[in-house]
C-alpha positions as CSV (number, residue, x, y, z in Angstrom):
1,M,4.6,-22.2,-21.4
2,S,3.5,-20.6,-24.7
3,S,2.2,-17.0,-24.8
4,S,-1.3,-18.2,-25.9
5,T,-1.4,-20.7,-23.0
6,S,-0.2,-18.0,-20.6
7,T,-2.9,-15.6,-21.9
8,K,-5.7,-18.1,-21.4
9,K,-4.5,-19.0,-17.9
10,G,-4.4,-15.3,-17.1
11,K,-8.0,-14.8,-18.3
12,L,-9.1,-17.8,-16.3
13,Q,-7.5,-16.5,-13.2
14,N,-9.0,-13.0,-13.7
15,K,-12.5,-14.5,-14.1
16,L,-12.2,-16.6,-11.0
17,N,-10.9,-13.6,-9.0
18,E,-13.8,-11.5,-10.2
19,F,-16.5,-13.9,-9.2
20,S,-14.8,-15.0,-6.0
21,K,-14.6,-11.4,-4.8
22,E,-18.3,-10.9,-5.7
23,L,-19.1,-13.9,-3.5
24,I,-16.9,-12.5,-0.7
25,T,-18.9,-9.2,-0.9
26,L,-22.1,-11.1,-0.5
27,D,-20.7,-12.8,2.5
28,K,-19.9,-9.4,4.1
29,T,-23.2,-7.7,3.3
30,L,-25.5,-10.6,3.9
31,P,-28.6,-9.5,2.0
32,N,-31.9,-11.3,2.8
33,N,-31.7,-13.5,-0.2
34,V,-27.9,-14.2,0.1
35,A,-28.2,-18.0,-0.7
36,E,-30.2,-17.4,-3.9
37,M,-27.8,-14.6,-5.0
38,R,-24.7,-16.8,-4.2
39,Q,-26.2,-19.5,-6.4
40,L,-26.7,-17.1,-9.2
41,V,-23.1,-16.0,-9.0
42,F,-21.9,-19.6,-9.1
43,E,-24.1,-20.2,-12.1
44,R,-22.8,-17.2,-14.0
45,A,-19.2,-18.0,-13.1
46,S,-19.4,-21.7,-14.3
47,E,-21.0,-20.5,-17.5
48,A,-18.3,-17.9,-18.1
49,L,-15.7,-20.6,-17.9
50,Q,-17.2,-22.8,-20.7
51,A,-14.8,-21.4,-23.3
52,H,-12.0,-23.2,-21.5
53,K,-11.1,-26.9,-22.2
54,L,-11.8,-29.5,-19.6
55,Y,-8.2,-30.3,-18.9
56,E,-7.4,-26.6,-18.5
57,L,-10.1,-26.4,-15.8
58,I,-8.8,-29.5,-14.1
59,K,-5.1,-28.4,-14.2
60,Y,-5.9,-25.0,-12.8
61,E,-7.9,-26.6,-10.0
62,A,-4.8,-28.7,-9.1
63,D,-2.6,-25.6,-9.2
64,L,-4.9,-23.8,-6.8
65,G,-4.9,-26.8,-4.5
66,K,-1.1,-26.5,-4.2
67,K,-1.4,-22.8,-3.3
68,K,-3.6,-23.7,-0.3
69,D,-0.6,-25.5,1.2
70,N,1.3,-22.2,1.7
71,P,1.4,-21.7,5.5
72,N,1.7,-17.9,5.0
73,I,-1.5,-17.5,2.9
74,D,-3.9,-14.8,4.2
75,L,-7.6,-15.5,4.9
76,E,-9.0,-13.5,1.9
77,S,-6.6,-15.3,-0.5
78,L,-7.6,-18.6,1.0
79,T,-11.3,-17.8,0.6
80,I,-10.7,-16.7,-3.0
81,I,-9.0,-20.1,-3.7
82,D,-11.8,-22.0,-2.0
83,Y,-14.5,-20.2,-4.1
84,S,-12.4,-20.6,-7.2
85,I,-12.1,-24.3,-6.7
86,K,-15.9,-24.7,-6.3
87,I,-16.5,-22.6,-9.4
88,L,-14.0,-24.7,-11.4
89,R,-15.7,-27.9,-10.3
90,L,-19.1,-26.6,-11.3
91,A,-17.6,-25.5,-14.6
92,Q,-16.2,-29.0,-15.2
93,E,-19.6,-30.6,-14.5
94,K,-21.3,-28.2,-16.9
95,R,-18.7,-28.8,-19.5
96,T,-19.0,-32.6,-19.4
97,E,-22.8,-32.4,-19.3
98,S,-22.7,-30.4,-22.5
99,Y,-21.1,-33.4,-24.3
100,K,-24.5,-35.1,-24.3
101,T,-26.2,-32.4,-26.4
102,H,-24.1,-33.3,-29.5
103,D,-24.7,-29.9,-31.1
104,V,-23.5,-30.6,-34.7
105,Q,-24.9,-32.8,-37.5
106,V,-22.5,-34.0,-40.2
107,S,-23.1,-36.3,-43.1
108,K,-22.7,-39.9,-41.9
109,N,-21.3,-40.7,-45.4
110,V,-18.4,-38.3,-44.8
111,I,-17.6,-40.0,-41.4
112,D,-18.1,-43.6,-42.6
113,H,-15.7,-43.1,-45.5
114,G,-13.1,-41.3,-43.3
115,A,-13.1,-38.4,-45.7
116,V,-12.0,-35.9,-43.0
117,L,-10.2,-38.3,-40.7
118,F,-6.4,-38.1,-41.1
119,V,-4.5,-38.5,-37.8
120,S,-1.2,-38.5,-39.8
121,G,-2.1,-35.2,-41.4
122,S,-2.4,-33.6,-37.9
123,S,1.1,-34.6,-37.1
124,S,2.9,-34.1,-40.4
125,R,1.6,-30.9,-42.0
126,T,4.0,-28.0,-41.5
127,K,4.2,-24.5,-42.8
128,K,6.9,-25.6,-45.2
129,S,4.9,-28.4,-46.7
130,S,1.7,-26.4,-46.8
131,T,3.3,-23.7,-49.0
132,N,4.3,-26.3,-51.6
133,K,1.1,-26.1,-53.5
134,N,2.1,-27.4,-56.9
135,Q,2.3,-31.1,-56.0
136,G,-1.1,-32.6,-55.5
137,I,-1.7,-35.9,-53.7
138,V,-4.1,-38.8,-54.3
139,L,-4.6,-41.6,-51.8
140,E,-7.0,-44.5,-51.2
141,K,-8.7,-45.7,-48.1
142,S,-10.1,-49.2,-47.6
143,D,-12.3,-51.0,-45.2
144,N,-11.6,-54.7,-44.7
145,G,-9.7,-54.8,-48.0
146,K,-12.4,-53.0,-50.0
147,K,-11.7,-49.6,-51.4
148,I,-14.2,-47.1,-50.1
149,L,-12.6,-43.6,-50.6
150,T,-10.3,-41.8,-53.0
151,Y,-9.0,-38.6,-51.4
152,E,-7.4,-35.9,-53.6
153,N,-5.9,-32.6,-52.6
154,S,-4.6,-30.4,-55.4
155,S,-2.2,-28.6,-53.1
156,G,-0.7,-31.8,-51.6
157,R,-2.2,-31.4,-48.1
158,L,-4.0,-33.9,-45.9
159,V,-6.9,-32.7,-43.8
160,T,-5.9,-32.3,-40.2
161,L,-8.1,-32.8,-37.2
162,F,-8.0,-29.0,-36.8
163,D,-9.4,-28.7,-40.3
164,T,-12.1,-31.2,-39.4
165,R,-13.1,-29.0,-36.5
166,V,-13.4,-26.0,-38.9
167,F,-15.4,-28.3,-41.3
168,L,-17.8,-29.1,-38.4
169,G,-18.1,-25.5,-37.5
170,L,-19.4,-24.8,-41.0
171,H,-22.1,-27.4,-40.3
172,K,-23.0,-25.7,-37.1
173,I,-23.4,-22.4,-39.0
174,W,-25.3,-24.2,-41.7
175,E,-27.9,-25.3,-39.1
176,L,-28.1,-21.8,-37.5
177,R,-28.5,-20.2,-41.0
178,G,-31.5,-22.3,-41.9
179,K,-29.9,-25.4,-43.5
180,Q,-29.4,-23.8,-46.9
181,K,-26.9,-25.2,-49.4
182,K,-25.0,-21.9,-49.4
183,V,-23.6,-20.8,-46.0
184,T,-22.4,-17.2,-45.3
185,F,-20.2,-16.3,-42.4
186,T,-17.3,-14.2,-41.2
187,L,-14.0,-15.6,-39.9
188,H,-14.9,-14.2,-36.5
189,E,-18.2,-16.1,-36.5
190,L,-16.5,-19.3,-37.5
191,C,-13.8,-19.0,-34.8
192,E,-16.4,-18.3,-32.2
193,T,-18.5,-21.3,-33.3
194,V,-15.5,-23.6,-33.0
195,N,-14.1,-21.9,-29.8
196,I,-10.8,-21.4,-31.5
197,G,-10.0,-17.8,-30.4
198,T,-10.1,-14.6,-32.4
199,T,-6.4,-13.5,-32.6
200,G,-4.7,-12.8,-35.9
201,K,-3.0,-16.1,-35.7
202,D,-6.3,-17.9,-35.1
203,Y,-7.8,-16.2,-38.2
204,A,-4.7,-17.3,-40.2
205,N,-5.1,-20.9,-39.1
206,V,-8.8,-20.9,-40.0
207,K,-8.0,-19.4,-43.4
208,E,-5.5,-22.2,-44.0
209,S,-8.0,-24.8,-43.0
210,L,-10.6,-23.4,-45.4
211,S,-8.0,-23.4,-48.2
212,V,-7.2,-27.1,-47.5
213,L,-10.9,-28.0,-47.5
214,Y,-11.5,-26.0,-50.8
215,D,-8.6,-28.0,-52.4
216,T,-10.0,-31.4,-51.3
217,S,-12.1,-33.6,-53.5
218,V,-13.2,-37.2,-52.9
219,V,-14.8,-40.2,-54.5
220,M,-17.0,-42.3,-52.1
221,R,-17.6,-45.8,-53.2
222,N,-20.2,-46.7,-50.6
223,Y,-22.3,-43.6,-50.5
224,Y,-25.8,-44.2,-49.0
225,I,-29.0,-42.6,-50.2
226,K,-31.4,-43.0,-47.2
227,N,-34.7,-42.3,-49.1
228,K,-33.8,-44.9,-51.7
229,N,-32.1,-47.4,-49.4
230,Q,-29.4,-47.6,-52.1
231,R,-25.6,-47.4,-52.2
232,I,-23.7,-45.8,-55.0
233,E,-20.2,-44.8,-56.1
234,T,-20.1,-41.0,-56.4
235,T,-18.3,-39.0,-59.0
236,K,-15.3,-37.0,-57.8
237,F,-16.6,-34.0,-55.9
238,H,-15.5,-31.2,-53.5
239,L,-17.0,-31.4,-50.1
240,I,-17.3,-27.6,-50.0
241,Q,-16.5,-24.8,-52.5
242,G,-15.7,-21.2,-51.8
243,E,-18.0,-18.9,-53.8
244,N,-17.5,-15.2,-53.0
245,K,-16.3,-12.7,-50.4
246,V,-17.9,-9.4,-49.5
247,E,-16.2,-6.7,-47.5
248,L,-18.3,-5.2,-44.7
249,K,-17.4,-1.5,-44.2
250,S,-18.1,1.3,-41.8
251,G,-17.3,4.3,-44.0
252,E,-14.0,3.5,-45.6
253,N,-12.9,1.0,-42.9
254,V,-13.3,-2.7,-43.6
255,Y,-14.4,-4.3,-40.2
256,A,-15.1,-7.8,-41.5
257,V,-15.1,-10.0,-44.6
258,E,-18.2,-12.1,-45.2
259,Q,-17.6,-15.4,-47.0
260,T,-19.9,-17.8,-48.7
261,I,-19.3,-21.5,-49.2
262,V,-21.4,-24.0,-51.0
263,F,-22.0,-27.6,-49.8
264,S,-21.8,-30.3,-52.5
265,D,-25.0,-32.0,-53.6
266,Y,-23.8,-35.2,-52.0
267,L,-23.2,-33.6,-48.6
268,Q,-26.4,-31.6,-48.7
269,L,-28.5,-34.6,-49.5
270,S,-27.2,-36.5,-46.5
271,L,-27.9,-33.6,-44.3
272,M,-31.4,-33.0,-45.7
273,E,-32.3,-36.7,-45.5
274,G,-31.2,-36.8,-41.9
275,Y,-28.5,-39.4,-42.6
276,V,-26.2,-37.8,-40.1
277,S,-23.8,-38.3,-37.2
278,F,-24.3,-36.2,-34.1
279,I,-21.1,-34.7,-32.7
280,S,-20.2,-32.5,-29.7
281,L,-17.7,-29.8,-30.6
282,A,-16.9,-29.3,-26.9
283,L,-16.1,-33.0,-26.4
284,L,-14.0,-33.1,-29.6
285,E,-12.1,-30.1,-28.3
286,D,-11.5,-31.7,-24.9
287,L,-9.9,-34.8,-26.3
288,Q,-6.2,-34.3,-26.3
289,S,-4.8,-36.8,-28.8
290,A,-5.6,-36.7,-32.5
291,T,-6.1,-40.5,-32.4
292,A,-8.8,-40.2,-29.7
293,Q,-10.5,-37.4,-31.7
294,A,-10.6,-39.4,-34.8
295,I,-11.9,-42.5,-33.1
296,Y,-14.6,-40.5,-31.4
297,L,-15.7,-39.0,-34.7
298,K,-15.7,-42.5,-36.3
299,L,-17.8,-43.9,-33.4
300,C,-20.3,-41.0,-33.9
301,G,-21.1,-42.5,-37.3
302,E,-20.9,-46.1,-36.3
303,S,-23.9,-48.4,-35.5
304,L,-23.7,-50.7,-32.5
305,N,-23.8,-54.4,-33.3
306,D,-26.5,-56.7,-31.9
307,A,-24.4,-57.1,-28.7
308,G,-24.5,-53.4,-28.1
309,R,-20.8,-52.8,-28.8
310,Y,-18.3,-51.8,-31.4
311,E,-15.7,-54.2,-32.9
312,F,-12.8,-53.4,-35.1
313,N,-9.5,-54.9,-36.3
314,V,-6.5,-52.7,-35.6
315,D,-5.5,-52.4,-39.3
316,Q,-9.1,-51.7,-40.3
317,L,-9.6,-48.8,-37.9
318,A,-6.0,-47.5,-38.4
319,E,-6.7,-47.0,-42.2
320,I,-10.1,-45.4,-41.7
321,I,-8.9,-42.8,-39.3
322,G,-5.8,-42.1,-41.3
323,L,-3.0,-43.3,-39.0
324,S,0.4,-43.2,-40.8
325,S,1.0,-46.0,-43.2
326,N,4.6,-45.9,-42.0
327,N,3.6,-47.1,-38.5
328,T,4.0,-50.8,-37.6
329,K,0.9,-52.7,-36.5
330,S,2.3,-52.7,-33.0
331,R,2.6,-48.9,-33.0
332,N,-0.9,-48.4,-34.3
333,R,-2.2,-50.8,-31.7
334,Q,-0.4,-48.8,-29.0
335,L,-1.8,-45.5,-30.3
336,I,-5.3,-46.9,-30.5
337,K,-5.1,-48.4,-27.0
338,Q,-3.9,-45.0,-25.5
339,A,-6.8,-43.3,-27.4
340,L,-9.4,-45.7,-26.0
341,A,-8.1,-45.1,-22.5
342,E,-8.7,-41.4,-23.0
343,L,-12.2,-42.1,-24.4
344,E,-12.9,-44.3,-21.3
345,T,-11.7,-41.5,-19.0
346,I,-14.0,-38.9,-20.6
347,K,-16.8,-41.5,-20.4
348,I,-17.5,-42.1,-24.1
349,L,-16.6,-45.7,-23.5
350,K,-17.7,-47.8,-20.5
351,S,-14.9,-50.2,-21.2
352,F,-12.7,-51.8,-23.9
353,Y,-10.5,-54.8,-24.3
354,F,-8.2,-56.5,-26.8
355,P,-9.0,-60.3,-27.0
356,P,-5.7,-62.3,-26.8
357,R,-4.1,-63.8,-30.0
358,T,-6.3,-61.7,-32.3
359,D,-6.0,-58.3,-34.1
360,K,-9.5,-57.4,-32.9
361,F,-10.6,-55.0,-30.1
362,I,-14.0,-54.5,-28.6
363,M,-15.5,-51.3,-27.2
364,Y,-18.6,-50.9,-25.0
365,P,-20.1,-47.4,-25.1
366,S,-21.3,-45.6,-22.0
367,D,-25.1,-45.4,-21.6
368,W,-25.4,-41.8,-22.7
369,F,-23.1,-42.3,-25.7
370,A,-25.1,-45.4,-26.8
371,T,-28.2,-43.3,-26.8
372,I,-26.5,-40.8,-29.2
373,A,-25.3,-43.7,-31.4
374,R,-28.8,-44.9,-31.8
375,K,-30.3,-41.5,-32.6
376,E,-31.6,-40.8,-36.0
377,E,-32.7,-37.5,-37.6
378,A,-35.8,-37.2,-39.6
379,N,-35.8,-35.5,-43.1
380,T,-35.2,-31.7,-42.6
381,L,-37.5,-30.6,-45.4
382,T,-37.7,-26.9,-46.2
383,D,-38.6,-27.5,-49.8
384,V,-40.7,-30.7,-50.5
385,D,-39.1,-31.0,-54.0
386,E,-35.5,-30.5,-52.9
387,I,-34.6,-34.1,-51.8
388,P,-36.1,-35.8,-55.0
389,R,-34.3,-33.1,-57.1
390,L,-31.0,-33.8,-55.3
391,I,-31.4,-37.6,-55.7
392,E,-32.3,-37.4,-59.4
393,G,-29.2,-35.3,-60.1
394,I,-26.9,-37.5,-58.1
395,L,-28.2,-40.8,-59.6
396,S,-27.8,-39.4,-63.1
397,R,-24.0,-39.1,-62.7
398,S,-23.2,-42.0,-60.3
399,I,-22.5,-45.7,-60.4
400,I,-25.2,-47.8,-58.7
401,Q,-23.9,-50.5,-56.3
402,N,-25.4,-54.0,-56.6
């Protein structure tokens, strides 16, 4: 067990012990409103556990269940375990219910083009390769044989799914800060938003992600302008750019560094027009495989067909979500099938199947996810002239699609 995992488990255990003992005290004192007070403790306890991933809650519940089998366990310890298990189950219910809020909006153009979906990046980037920043990379993505994206990173790094979470966290802060093109934040705020942790190692990982995102530029060949009902090929642009850093001091001590990033015009236009995908950061965090995370993000930007389902070819989806080009079709099919099973378990999908003798597979969304998939956001106008101004600037430097 890693030190970070051990620390998280220790914190979880301490919280459960604290709330369970509070409940035991209520049982002993029996105030007049004991039922109401007990319910409030359960509510506070399940809320306090929301920083933990679903599988951590499930695993710890199973561990406690095994402890109950000890024939030498004393009554108070058994009571603590029983209350802890109830709290864990309530926390799991609250966690899965939070999936339905889909608390982040991101440009549907970014998701449709797979601009931040690289499963292979999540498994291949190492500290050694990330320090070799003199060799840039350029690669293409296609959809059904048609080129849709050119991805370029000046330091030779692919965006990982962790980087994508950081990218989404910036969108959450963008919304909280009033949806302005410039977003100001501290590393602590960004880590808290994405539920990453706030250790020195966590800060270093987020700094690395920001560096990768700053170095990334793209060309989108099927960018959609909602207000014009028009598709264009963009010029090469950075999704975000770092602008400046300001040290926050108390006397001579620097207690935080405030950073400002700027969203590109292309990204800002999609957000302002409401051409967005709705994503749950909690759900994304709870998916354990990078392939499942990438497929979930892709489905958040995908429209259901007339039959109310999603249909893809294995090669088509593998390229969009950035599975390794070194994989065989059989390997990609296996990875996708395993990921779909995870999406079914977590109730994003109602069911899926691979028709025999075809490369196609079909996915049926759960009722609640189908509602999210059909959701559309209205224009988020804070300045009535801003959208026309953005569109005019974008069209002046882009290629119009027929």
